[in-house]
N, C-alpha and C positions, 0 to 999 in steps of 0.2 A: 227220541233215541240218540245215543251217543254216535259220534261220526265214526268211531273205530269199528263199527259193524257194517258190513256190506248190505245193500238193500235186500238181498236174498236172506241174509242172516236176520235182518230186522223183521221180515215177514215171518220167519220160523218162530222168533221170539214172541211176536204178537199173537200168532195162532196158538202158541203154547199157553199164554196167559188167558186167552179167550176160552180155552178148553180145559183150564185147571180143575174145575169141578168134576168133570167127566173123567179126567186122568186120576184124580184122587179116589173117586168111586171105584174105578177099575182096580186100582192098587188095593183098596180096601176089600174088595171081593176076593182078590188073590190071597190076602193076609188071612182071611177066614179059613182057607185051605191050609196054609202054612201053620197057623195056630193049632188047627185040628190035628196035624200030623207030627207036630213037634212036641218036645218035652224039655223041661229044665230051663236053663238059662236062655237057650234059643227061643223057646216059647215066650219067655218073659220080654225079650227084645221085640218079638213080633207084636205082643200086646201093646208095648209102648209106642211102636210105630202106628198101630191101628188106632190108638187113642189120639196120636197126633193128627192122623188123617181125618178123624171125626171132628176135631177141632177146626181143621182147615175147611171142612164142609159146612161149618156153622151149626152143627148139632147143639141143641140146648145143653147147658152144663149139667143139668139134673140127669138127663139121659146118659151122658158120658159117664158121670159119677156112678150111676146105677150098674152099667155094664162093667166099669172098672172094678167095682166092689165085688160083683158076682163072679167076674172072670169066666163068664159062661159063653162059649163059642156059639151056642144056639141063639142066644140074645143078639150077639153081633150079626150072625147070618140073617136073623129076622129084620134087623134094622137095614142091612144092605139090601134085601129084597124090597123093602118099603121104599128106600131111597131110589133103587132102580125103577120101580113102578111109577114114581114121581118125575123121573128125569125126562125132560122134554126133548132131549136129543136122541133118545133111543126109539 
């Protein structure tokens, strides 16, 4: 870690990266609601963010492509449930 961070800040940064999968999964579950409730350009931005989080989580490209082509919030919600059931930190 660079010296320009205090030891306290270094611990925070370390914990963030240790829990990045859990953070991305939590944000993805929030995005399901946002996508469901929004319309138009705002909904498109939420979809783009959701796809980015799926990539961060290491979801296979064929599943991401399928969800992206269908743009079905139910498919995304089912995937989030599946991922939450597999999450060892829960």
